[in-house]
N, C-alpha and C positions, 0 to 999 in steps of 0.2 A: 377547896383549899384556900386558906387566907394567908397572904404574905405579910410578915411584919417588918421585913427589911429586904431591899433589893440593892445589891452592890453593883458597881459598874462592871462591865464585862471584862473578862481576862482569859488568856489562853488556858485551855485545859491540858495541853501537851506542849512540851518544849524539847528541842533537840540542840545539842551543843557539841563542842569539841574541847579537848584538854587545853589548858592555858598555854602550855609550852610546846604546842604543835608547831612545826616549822611553818613560817608565814606562807610559803608557796603552797603547802598542802592545805593549810587553813583556807586559803583563797579558793582552792579547788573544791573543798567541802562546801563552802558557801555557794559557789557557782552551781554545784550539783543540786542543792536544795532550791535555790531561787530560779532555776531554769527547768525544774522538774515539771513535766506535763501531767496534770491531774486528770485529763480527759479519759473517762472510762475506768477510773481506778476506784478502789474502795474508799480512798481519801475523799474523792469528789462526792461519792454517795453519802459518806458520813458527815461531811462539813457543809453540804449545800443547805442544810436546814439550820445551820448555826445562825446566831444573831450577833452581828451581821453575817450573811453567808460568806464563806471563805472559798476562794478558788485557787489559792496558791500559798506557799509558805511565805511568811513575812518576818522581818527581823524584829526581835524583842529583846528587852533587857530585864534582868532580875530587878534592878533598882527601880526602873520606871513602870514597866508593864505589870509586874506582880506586886506593886506597892500595896494595892488594895488587899491582896491575900495576906500580906504581913500585918496590915492593920487589923484584919479580922482575927488572925492568930493572936495578936497582942491583946485584943479585947476579950478573947476567950481564954487567955492564959496558956496558949499552946506554945511549946518550944521544941526544937529539934536538936538532936545531938548526933555527931558523927562518931562512929566506932572504928 
């Protein structure tokens, strides 16, 4: 197989919460993700071979982390609409 383009890495999955969630509950949701123990889980098995290997949930932003995805979409003329 021949590659003609290799983008920077980006997350293949993202989790979030609704923007108007009470701040106390939002903080608990974040804490649950960032303290989750991956040891022995399907997540550990799936993401240990990622590049770079992942061992925990990390904070991401649509603006920064997925900028490359939006650039690729723009170059390919892809657009998304909400229904």
